[in-house]
C-alpha positions as CSV (number, residue, x, y, z in Angstrom):
1,M,0.0,0.0,0.0
2,T,2.7,2.5,1.1
3,S,4.9,1.5,-1.9
4,A,2.0,2.0,-4.4
5,W,1.2,5.3,-2.8
6,S,4.8,6.6,-3.0
7,G,5.0,5.4,-6.6
8,R,1.8,7.3,-7.5
9,R,3.2,10.5,-5.8
10,L,6.4,10.1,-7.8
11,L,4.4,9.7,-11.0
12,R,2.4,12.8,-10.1
13,W,5.5,14.9,-9.4
14,S,7.1,13.7,-12.7
15,A,4.0,14.7,-14.6
16,L,4.0,18.2,-13.0
17,W,7.7,18.8,-13.5
18,L,8.4,17.1,-16.9
19,P,7.3,20.2,-19.0
20,A,9.6,22.4,-16.8
21,V,12.5,20.1,-17.4
22,V,11.8,20.2,-21.2
23,L,11.7,24.0,-21.0
24,G,15.1,24.0,-19.3
25,V,16.6,21.8,-22.1
26,L,15.1,24.0,-24.8
27,A,16.3,27.2,-23.0
28,W,19.9,25.8,-22.8
29,R,19.8,25.1,-26.5
30,H,18.8,28.7,-27.1
31,R,21.2,30.3,-24.6
32,W,22.3,33.9,-25.3
33,V,22.6,37.3,-23.6
34,A,21.0,40.4,-25.2
35,D,22.6,43.8,-25.4
36,D,20.0,45.1,-22.9
37,G,20.8,42.2,-20.7
38,F,24.4,43.5,-20.5
39,I,23.0,46.8,-19.1
40,D,21.9,44.9,-16.0
41,L,25.2,43.0,-15.8
42,H,27.1,46.3,-16.0
43,I,25.0,47.9,-13.2
44,A,25.4,44.7,-11.1
45,D,29.2,45.0,-11.6
46,N,29.2,48.7,-10.5
47,L,27.1,47.8,-7.5
48,L,29.6,45.2,-6.4
49,S,32.4,47.6,-7.1
50,G,31.0,50.1,-4.6
51,L,29.8,52.6,-7.1
52,G,26.1,52.1,-6.5
53,P,23.3,50.8,-8.8
54,V,24.2,53.0,-11.7
55,F,25.3,52.5,-15.3
56,N,27.8,55.4,-15.5
57,A,29.9,55.9,-12.4
58,G,29.4,59.4,-11.0
59,E,25.9,59.9,-12.4
60,R,22.8,58.5,-10.5
61,V,20.4,57.3,-13.1
62,E,18.1,54.3,-12.7
63,A,18.9,52.6,-16.1
64,Y,17.4,49.2,-15.1
65,T,13.8,48.2,-15.1
66,S,14.0,45.4,-12.5
67,P,15.6,46.2,-9.2
68,L,15.2,42.7,-7.9
69,W,16.9,41.2,-11.0
70,V,19.9,43.5,-10.7
71,A,20.1,42.7,-6.9
72,L,19.9,39.0,-7.6
73,L,22.7,39.1,-10.2
74,A,24.9,41.0,-7.8
75,L,24.1,38.7,-4.8
76,V,24.9,35.5,-6.8
77,A,28.1,37.1,-8.2
78,W,29.3,38.5,-4.9
79,P,31.0,35.3,-3.6
80,T,33.1,35.2,-6.8
81,K,34.6,38.7,-6.3
82,P,37.6,37.5,-4.2
83,F,38.7,35.1,-6.9
84,V,38.6,37.6,-9.8
85,A,40.7,40.5,-8.2
86,E,40.1,43.5,-10.5
87,G,38.5,41.5,-13.2
88,L,34.8,40.8,-13.9
89,P,32.9,38.0,-12.2
90,P,31.3,35.7,-14.8
91,F,28.1,37.7,-14.9
92,E,27.2,36.4,-18.4
93,W,27.1,32.8,-17.3
94,I,25.6,33.7,-13.9
95,S,22.7,35.3,-15.8
96,V,22.3,32.4,-18.1
97,G,22.3,29.8,-15.3
98,L,20.0,31.9,-13.1
99,G,17.6,32.5,-15.9
100,L,17.5,28.8,-16.9
101,L,16.9,27.6,-13.3
102,I,14.3,30.3,-12.6
103,S,12.4,29.5,-15.7
104,V,12.3,25.8,-14.9
105,A,11.2,26.6,-11.3
106,A,8.5,29.0,-12.6
107,L,6.8,26.5,-14.9
108,G,7.1,23.7,-12.3
109,I,5.5,25.8,-9.6
110,A,2.8,27.1,-11.9
111,S,1.9,23.4,-12.7
112,M,1.9,22.6,-9.0
113,A,-0.4,25.5,-8.2
114,S,-2.7,24.6,-11.0
115,D,-2.9,21.0,-9.8
116,R,-3.5,22.1,-6.2
117,L,-6.2,24.5,-7.2
118,R,-8.5,21.6,-8.3
119,R,-7.5,18.4,-6.5
120,S,-8.7,17.3,-3.1
121,D,-6.3,14.4,-2.4
122,E,-3.4,12.5,-3.8
123,A,-5.7,9.8,-5.3
124,A,-7.1,12.1,-7.9
125,S,-6.3,11.4,-11.5
126,L,-2.9,12.4,-12.8
127,P,-2.5,16.0,-14.1
128,I,-2.0,16.3,-17.8
129,P,0.0,19.3,-19.1
130,F,-2.2,21.8,-20.9
131,G,-1.3,25.4,-20.4
132,A,2.3,24.2,-19.8
133,L,2.2,22.5,-23.2
134,G,1.2,25.8,-24.8
135,I,4.1,27.6,-23.2
136,L,6.5,24.9,-24.4
137,A,5.3,25.3,-28.0
138,V,6.1,29.1,-28.2
139,E,9.8,29.6,-29.1
140,P,10.2,33.0,-27.4
141,F,9.7,31.3,-24.0
142,W,12.9,29.3,-24.8
143,D,14.8,32.4,-26.0
144,Y,14.1,34.8,-23.1
145,S,14.7,32.3,-20.4
146,T,18.5,32.9,-20.7
147,S,18.7,36.4,-22.3
148,G,20.2,38.2,-19.4
149,L,16.9,40.1,-19.0
150,E,14.5,39.9,-16.1
151,T,11.9,37.9,-18.1
152,S,12.5,34.6,-16.3
153,L,12.2,36.4,-12.9
154,V,8.8,37.7,-14.1
155,F,7.6,34.1,-14.7
156,L,8.9,33.0,-11.3
157,W,7.2,35.8,-9.5
158,L,3.9,35.1,-11.3
159,A,4.1,31.4,-10.5
160,L,5.0,32.0,-6.8
161,S,2.3,34.6,-6.3
162,F,-0.3,32.2,-7.8
163,W,0.9,29.3,-5.8
164,A,1.0,31.3,-2.5
165,T,-2.5,32.6,-3.1
166,V,-3.8,29.1,-3.6
167,V,-2.0,28.0,-0.4
168,T,-3.7,30.8,1.6
169,R,-7.1,29.5,0.4
170,D,-6.3,26.1,2.0
171,R,-4.3,27.4,5.0
172,P,-5.5,30.9,5.9
173,T,-3.1,31.3,8.8
174,R,-1.7,34.7,9.8
175,L,1.9,33.8,8.8
176,A,0.9,32.4,5.4
177,Q,-1.2,35.4,4.6
178,L,1.4,37.9,5.6
179,L,4.1,36.1,3.7
180,T,1.9,36.0,0.7
181,G,1.2,39.7,1.0
182,L,4.9,40.4,1.2
183,L,5.5,38.3,-1.9
184,V,2.8,39.7,-4.1
185,G,3.9,43.2,-3.2
186,L,7.2,42.6,-4.9
187,G,5.6,42.8,-8.3
188,P,6.6,46.4,-9.1
189,L,10.2,45.6,-8.0
190,V,10.3,42.8,-10.6
191,R,8.8,45.1,-13.3
192,P,6.7,48.2,-12.7
193,D,3.9,46.9,-15.0
194,L,3.4,43.8,-12.8
195,G,1.6,46.1,-10.3
196,I,-1.5,44.9,-12.2
197,F,-1.0,41.4,-10.8
198,S,0.0,42.7,-7.4
199,V,-3.4,44.4,-7.1
200,L,-5.3,41.2,-8.2
201,F,-3.3,38.6,-6.1
202,G,-3.1,41.0,-3.1
203,G,-6.8,41.7,-3.4
204,L,-7.6,38.0,-3.2
205,T,-5.2,37.5,-0.2
206,I,-7.0,40.3,1.6
207,A,-10.4,39.0,0.7
208,F,-9.5,35.5,2.0
209,A,-8.4,37.0,5.4
210,A,-10.8,37.3,8.4
211,G,-11.1,40.6,10.2
212,R,-10.2,44.2,9.5
213,R,-7.0,44.0,11.5
214,R,-5.6,41.0,9.6
215,R,-6.5,42.7,6.3
216,L,-4.7,45.9,7.3
217,E,-1.6,43.8,8.2
218,I,-1.6,42.1,4.8
219,L,-1.9,45.5,3.1
220,A,1.0,46.8,5.1
221,A,3.1,43.8,4.2
222,M,2.3,44.3,0.5
223,L,3.2,48.0,0.5
224,A,6.3,47.8,2.8
225,L,9.1,47.0,0.3
226,P,7.7,48.8,-2.7
227,L,7.3,52.0,-0.6
228,A,10.7,51.6,0.9
229,Y,12.2,51.3,-2.6
230,Q,10.2,54.2,-3.9
231,L,11.6,56.4,-1.2
232,F,15.1,55.2,-2.1
233,R,14.4,55.9,-5.8
234,M,13.3,59.4,-5.1
235,G,16.2,60.2,-2.8
236,Y,18.9,58.5,-4.8
237,F,17.7,59.1,-8.4
238,A,15.5,62.1,-7.9
239,C,12.7,60.5,-10.0
240,L,9.4,58.9,-9.4
241,L,9.9,56.3,-12.1
242,P,12.7,54.3,-13.6
243,N,14.6,56.3,-16.2
244,T,13.7,53.6,-18.8
245,A,10.0,54.6,-18.3
246,L,10.8,58.2,-19.1
247,A,12.9,57.2,-22.2
248,K,10.0,55.1,-23.5
249,E,7.3,57.5,-22.5
250,A,5.5,54.6,-20.8
251,S,2.6,56.9,-19.7
252,F,1.7,57.7,-23.3
253,A,-0.6,55.6,-25.5
254,Y,0.9,54.2,-28.7
255,W,-1.8,51.9,-29.8
256,R,-0.8,51.7,-33.5
257,H,2.6,50.1,-32.8
258,G,1.3,48.1,-29.9
259,W,-1.3,46.5,-32.2
260,V,1.4,45.8,-34.8
261,Y,3.5,44.2,-32.1
262,F,0.7,42.0,-30.9
263,V,-0.3,40.9,-34.5
264,E,3.3,40.1,-35.4
265,F,3.4,37.8,-32.3
266,E,0.0,36.3,-32.9
267,K,0.5,35.5,-36.6
268,T,3.9,34.0,-36.2
269,Y,2.5,31.2,-33.9
270,E,-1.2,31.3,-34.8
271,L,-1.6,32.2,-31.2
272,W,-5.3,32.6,-31.4
273,V,-5.6,28.8,-31.1
274,L,-3.8,28.8,-27.8
275,L,-5.6,31.8,-26.4
276,I,-9.0,30.4,-27.2
277,A,-8.1,27.0,-25.8
278,L,-6.8,28.6,-22.5
279,I,-9.8,30.9,-22.1
280,A,-12.2,28.1,-22.8
281,A,-10.6,25.8,-20.2
282,E,-10.7,28.7,-17.7
283,V,-14.3,29.5,-18.3
284,F,-15.2,25.8,-17.8
285,L,-13.1,25.6,-14.6
286,F,-14.5,28.8,-13.3
287,G,-18.0,27.7,-14.0
288,S,-17.5,24.3,-12.3
289,F,-16.2,26.0,-9.1
290,W,-18.9,28.6,-9.1
291,K,-21.7,26.0,-9.5
292,G,-20.1,24.0,-6.7
293,K,-20.3,27.1,-4.4
294,D,-16.5,27.2,-4.2
295,R,-16.2,31.0,-4.8
296,R,-12.6,31.2,-3.6
297,S,-11.4,28.7,-6.2
298,A,-13.4,30.4,-8.9
299,L,-11.7,33.7,-8.1
300,L,-8.3,32.0,-8.1
301,V,-9.0,31.0,-11.7
302,A,-10.2,34.4,-12.7
303,A,-7.4,36.5,-11.1
304,P,-4.4,35.4,-13.2
305,A,-6.5,35.1,-16.3
306,L,-7.8,38.7,-15.9
307,G,-4.3,39.9,-15.0
308,G,-3.0,38.4,-18.2
309,L,-5.6,40.1,-20.3
310,L,-5.1,43.5,-18.6
311,H,-1.3,43.2,-18.8
312,G,-1.5,42.3,-22.5
313,L,-3.8,45.3,-23.1
314,Y,-1.4,47.6,-21.2
315,I,1.6,46.4,-23.2
316,T,-0.3,47.0,-26.4
317,R,-1.4,50.4,-25.3
318,V,2.2,51.6,-24.6
319,G,3.4,50.3,-28.0
320,G,4.9,46.9,-27.2
321,D,8.6,46.5,-27.5
322,F,11.4,46.4,-30.1
323,L,12.2,42.7,-29.3
324,H,9.9,40.1,-30.8
325,A,7.1,38.9,-28.4
326,R,9.2,39.6,-25.2
327,L,6.8,41.9,-23.3
328,L,3.7,39.9,-24.2
329,L,5.1,36.6,-22.8
330,P,4.1,37.4,-19.1
331,A,0.4,37.8,-20.3
332,V,0.5,34.4,-22.0
333,F,2.2,32.8,-19.0
334,A,-0.4,34.3,-16.6
335,L,-3.3,33.1,-18.8
336,A,-1.8,29.6,-18.8
337,M,-1.2,29.3,-15.1
338,P,-4.7,28.3,-13.8
339,V,-4.9,25.6,-16.5
340,A,-1.3,24.6,-16.6
341,T,-2.5,21.1,-15.9
342,L,-5.9,19.5,-16.5
343,R,-7.6,16.3,-15.6
344,L,-7.8,13.7,-18.3
345,R,-11.5,14.1,-18.7
346,E,-11.1,17.9,-19.1
347,F,-8.1,17.4,-21.4
348,K,-9.8,15.1,-23.9
349,I,-11.7,17.7,-25.9
350,L,-9.4,20.7,-25.6
351,G,-6.3,18.5,-26.0
352,L,-7.5,17.5,-29.4
353,V,-7.1,21.1,-30.5
354,L,-4.0,22.1,-28.5
355,V,-1.7,19.1,-29.2
356,P,-1.8,19.4,-33.0
357,W,-1.4,23.1,-32.8
358,A,1.7,22.7,-30.5
359,I,3.3,20.2,-32.9
360,V,2.7,22.4,-35.9
361,C,3.9,25.5,-33.9
362,V,7.2,23.9,-32.9
363,L,7.9,22.4,-36.4
364,T,6.9,25.3,-38.6
365,S,6.9,28.7,-36.8
366,E,9.8,31.1,-37.6
367,I,10.4,34.5,-36.2
368,P,10.0,36.9,-39.2
369,L,12.4,39.4,-40.5
370,D,11.4,43.0,-40.1
371,K,10.9,43.6,-43.9
372,D,8.4,46.4,-43.5
373,D,10.5,48.4,-41.0
374,L,8.1,47.8,-38.1
375,G,10.7,48.4,-35.5
376,I,10.6,44.8,-34.2
377,E,13.9,42.9,-34.0
378,R,14.3,39.1,-34.0
379,G,16.2,39.1,-30.7
380,R,18.5,36.1,-30.4
381,L,18.6,35.5,-34.1
382,N,19.8,39.0,-34.8
383,F,22.6,38.6,-32.3
384,I,23.7,35.2,-33.8
385,L,24.1,36.9,-37.1
386,L,26.0,39.9,-35.7
387,S,28.3,37.9,-33.5
388,K,28.8,34.9,-35.8
389,S,28.3,32.7,-32.8
390,D,25.5,30.1,-32.3
391,H,25.3,31.0,-28.6
392,P,26.5,34.6,-28.1
393,V,26.8,34.7,-24.3
394,S,30.1,36.1,-23.2
395,L,32.1,39.2,-24.2
396,D,34.5,36.9,-26.1
397,D,31.5,35.8,-28.3
398,Y,31.1,39.5,-29.4
399,R,34.8,40.4,-29.8
400,Q,34.6,40.8,-33.6
401,M,31.8,43.3,-33.5
402,G,32.4,47.0,-34.3
403,W,31.7,48.3,-30.8
404,S,34.5,46.0,-29.3
405,I,37.0,47.1,-31.8
406,E,36.1,50.8,-31.1
407,V,36.6,50.4,-27.4
408,D,40.0,48.7,-27.9
409,K,41.1,51.6,-30.1
410,L,39.8,54.1,-27.6
411,F,41.7,52.6,-24.7
412,K,44.9,52.2,-26.8
413,Q,44.8,55.9,-27.4
414,I,44.4,56.6,-23.7
415,D,47.2,54.2,-22.7
416,D,49.5,55.8,-25.3
417,A,48.7,59.3,-24.1
418,N,49.3,58.3,-20.5
419,Q,52.7,56.9,-21.4
420,T,53.7,60.0,-23.4
421,K,52.4,62.5,-20.7
422,P,52.0,60.5,-17.5
423,D,51.6,63.7,-15.4
424,R,48.5,64.9,-17.4
425,T,46.0,62.8,-15.5
426,E,43.0,64.9,-16.5
427,R,43.3,64.0,-20.1
428,G,40.5,61.9,-21.6
429,L,39.0,61.1,-25.0
430,F,35.6,62.1,-26.3
431,S,34.7,59.7,-29.1
432,K,31.8,59.4,-31.4
433,W,30.8,55.8,-32.2
434,A,31.9,54.5,-35.6
435,S,34.1,57.6,-36.0
436,S,37.9,57.6,-36.0
437,A,38.0,61.2,-34.9
438,S,38.5,61.7,-31.2
439,L,38.7,64.9,-29.1
440,P,41.2,65.4,-26.3
441,A,39.3,66.8,-23.4
442,A,39.3,67.5,-19.7
443,F,36.1,66.1,-18.1
444,N,34.0,67.6,-15.3
445,P,35.0,66.5,-11.8
446,W,32.1,64.1,-11.4
447,I,33.2,62.0,-14.4
448,H,35.3,59.1,-13.1
449,A,36.0,57.5,-16.5
450,E,38.9,57.9,-18.8
451,A,36.8,58.2,-22.0
452,V,33.3,59.1,-23.2
453,A,31.6,57.3,-26.0
454,Y,28.4,58.5,-27.7
455,R,26.3,55.5,-28.4
456,G,22.7,54.2,-28.6
457,A,23.2,50.4,-28.0
458,I,24.9,50.7,-24.6
459,G,24.9,47.3,-22.9
460,L,27.8,45.5,-24.5
461,L,29.8,48.7,-24.8
462,G,29.4,49.7,-21.2
463,Y,30.1,46.2,-19.9
464,R,33.3,46.0,-22.0
465,G,34.5,49.4,-21.0
466,R,33.6,49.0,-17.3
467,Q,34.5,52.0,-15.1
468,R,37.0,53.3,-17.7
469,L,34.3,54.3,-20.1
470,F,31.4,56.8,-19.7
471,V,28.7,56.1,-22.2
472,C,26.5,59.0,-23.3
473,D,23.4,57.1,-24.2
474,F,21.6,59.1,-26.9
475,H,18.4,57.0,-26.7
476,G,18.1,57.8,-23.0
477,L,17.9,54.6,-21.0
478,A,21.0,55.6,-19.0
479,D,20.9,59.4,-19.6
480,P,18.8,61.8,-17.6
481,I,18.7,64.5,-20.3
482,A,18.0,62.2,-23.3
483,S,15.2,60.4,-21.4
484,R,13.5,63.7,-20.9
485,L,13.6,64.9,-24.4
486,E,10.3,65.8,-26.0
487,L,9.2,63.5,-28.8
488,A,9.9,65.4,-32.0
489,S,7.6,65.9,-34.9
490,V,8.9,64.6,-38.2
491,D,8.2,66.0,-41.7
492,K,7.4,63.1,-44.1
493,G,6.7,64.4,-47.6
494,G,5.1,67.6,-46.4
495,V,3.0,65.8,-43.8
496,W,3.9,66.2,-40.1
497,H,3.9,63.1,-38.0
498,S,4.5,62.6,-34.3
499,G,8.0,61.4,-33.3
500,R,6.7,57.9,-32.2
501,G,8.7,55.1,-33.7
502,K,10.7,52.0,-32.6
503,P,10.0,51.7,-28.8
504,G,13.0,52.6,-26.7
505,H,14.7,54.2,-29.7
506,E,12.5,57.3,-30.4
507,K,14.6,59.9,-28.7
508,R,18.0,61.0,-30.0
509,L,20.2,63.2,-27.9
510,K,22.6,65.3,-30.0
511,S,26.3,65.0,-29.2
512,D,26.5,68.7,-28.3
513,W,24.5,67.9,-25.1
514,C,27.2,65.3,-24.1
515,V,30.0,67.9,-24.7
516,A,28.1,70.6,-22.7
517,R,27.4,68.3,-19.8
518,L,30.6,66.2,-19.5
519,V,33.5,68.2,-20.9
520,A,35.1,71.0,-18.9
521,S,37.5,72.2,-21.6
522,L,38.5,71.1,-25.1
523,D,42.3,71.8,-25.1
524,A,41.7,75.6,-25.2
525,K,39.8,75.3,-28.5
526,P,36.8,77.7,-28.9
527,T,33.6,76.1,-27.8
528,A,31.0,75.7,-30.5
529,A,28.0,78.0,-30.5
530,N,25.6,75.1,-29.8
531,V,27.6,74.0,-26.8
532,R,27.6,77.6,-25.4
533,V,23.8,77.7,-25.7
534,L,23.5,74.4,-23.9
535,L,25.9,75.4,-21.1
536,A,23.6,78.4,-20.4
537,A,20.5,76.2,-20.4
538,L,22.2,73.6,-18.0
539,G,22.8,76.4,-15.5
540,C,19.1,77.4,-15.2
541,G,16.0,76.2,-13.5
542,D,15.0,72.6,-13.5
543,L,18.0,71.6,-15.8
544,A,20.4,72.9,-13.2
545,E,18.4,71.1,-10.5
546,L,18.5,67.9,-12.5
547,Q,22.3,68.1,-12.9
548,A,22.8,68.7,-9.2
549,A,20.4,65.9,-8.2
550,T,22.2,63.3,-10.3
551,T,25.8,64.3,-10.1
552,T,26.6,66.1,-6.8
553,R,27.8,64.1,-3.8
554,L,24.9,62.3,-2.1
555,T,24.6,63.6,1.4
556,W,21.5,63.2,3.6
557,K,20.6,66.8,2.8
558,R,20.9,66.1,-1.0
559,F,18.9,62.9,-0.5
560,W,15.9,64.7,1.1
561,R,16.3,67.5,-1.4
562,N,16.0,64.9,-4.2
563,V,12.9,63.4,-2.5
564,W,11.3,66.9,-2.6
565,V,12.1,67.7,-6.2
566,A,11.5,64.2,-7.7
567,P,7.9,64.8,-8.7
568,R,8.9,68.0,-10.5
569,L,12.0,66.5,-12.2
570,T,9.9,63.5,-13.4
571,R,7.6,65.9,-15.3
572,V,10.4,67.9,-16.9
573,R,10.6,67.6,-20.7
574,I,13.3,69.2,-22.8
575,P,12.8,70.7,-26.3
576,Q,14.9,69.2,-29.1
577,D,15.9,72.7,-30.3
578,F,18.8,74.1,-28.3
579,V,17.7,77.7,-28.3
580,E,14.2,76.8,-27.3
581,A,15.6,74.7,-24.4
582,R,17.6,77.7,-23.2
583,E,14.6,80.0,-23.4
584,R,12.3,77.5,-21.6
585,F,14.6,77.0,-18.6
586,C,16.4,80.4,-18.5
587,G,13.8,82.7,-19.9
588,S,14.1,84.8,-23.1
């Protein structure tokens, strides 16, 4: 009897975790690290080096979207620091390993939560992968499990939040409910847009609690860490939002590109089959719980499904992303969670639809080229072509690309200059990307680097240059001025259009801004007229406040001053025209 019972439990656990293991194998076969992933790796390196959670040493800008992902990278890499001396910890492989393990855990936990949601005892029929099968069939889930980005952590947080909420249904103890509240409150620290799910899962946890006092305790647990980090964000970065949200204008609607982004994802995999199957299964499951007077279980089916729909709608509203499918994956994962597994009798009809779709999807789907200039890149496939490596993970895999050659040339010039004039320590180089011309310069005191590079794709470049290189990011992810530029209007054949375009690449800071902000003198050469205008603008009003808030030494006085000015500086937008910028901030 005991042996048969143990064998059945082993069979059940195998059925629950087999899809997760398969996802791990597929993710390993598609291992890579994206350029934006190297942004997080570079920030984690700076954090471990004692420079703070910043991209450019000396300038406090929140260039990351996921505080918890950067913290996790730094925490795992920290034990390796004594063994690498002044070199880099193996951040690339740490991110790949973490992403793979986290993705496996996420799908396994989601399957466990789905199974627990409906079964009453161990003798129930074995769970059959359903939503989990849908996730396995969509190739971007393989790609973004090891991309160096926070996507895998998003999956894990969703799965853990769902599982913990199901547990509080069965065991509504004070400790379980408070821990669940603390967990679901972490959503905005994984990604700000996950606040949608925090509200839904947190609302269920509060609804399951008995008594006003318990509910207030759960609410306090939910808000504690997000509010603490928000205070840190305001005092350290002088902003209410991540700088990436400003650069992408995440508060503005961009439905046209968002719809293009969704349709490109849907058509590539005929995703309508999966979405209809998932929703049909959830409607059936919700109805069976509701008819059985099990309101709590019915709400547990509805919450992640509703969250997935709302999150997908939000991503579509803000314009999607420039990487194929990436930001819509959490919505699909959330939709799949309540029905990650089904009973055999439930699976029979819907499985006849889903299994053939999954087979065809895996065998025939192919991420399309951006032939119509839609601003959607193929992600991993693009980097394979650029790096000429089947698995571009480490810096060595990218050595032959132009950015790496540029950095090598830049540092060679610096080293040669230091050998020729070793006493001239203030000498640096200001270099435009893909240009052989460089400009000897003396940098402002808050610049700790030996050289400045003007570039848009900043992840690999910054990670390669480390603290020796200051990257002036003209797209604005890591630049407080570029992120606050107004979206320009563009004249196309006599018709004026808004400056909306490829998400995250719509703003373009002119190099004169970099010279005005970073360079103290240019070897006694006369300063260009544009730079003189910008120097005047940078000394006035909110621009002067922004410079001080992000570059002056952080004292407690400066911290609380930043907290006070953060709302105002978040709203600041800077005209593209230099003279107009000076007039706006300095007056006519």
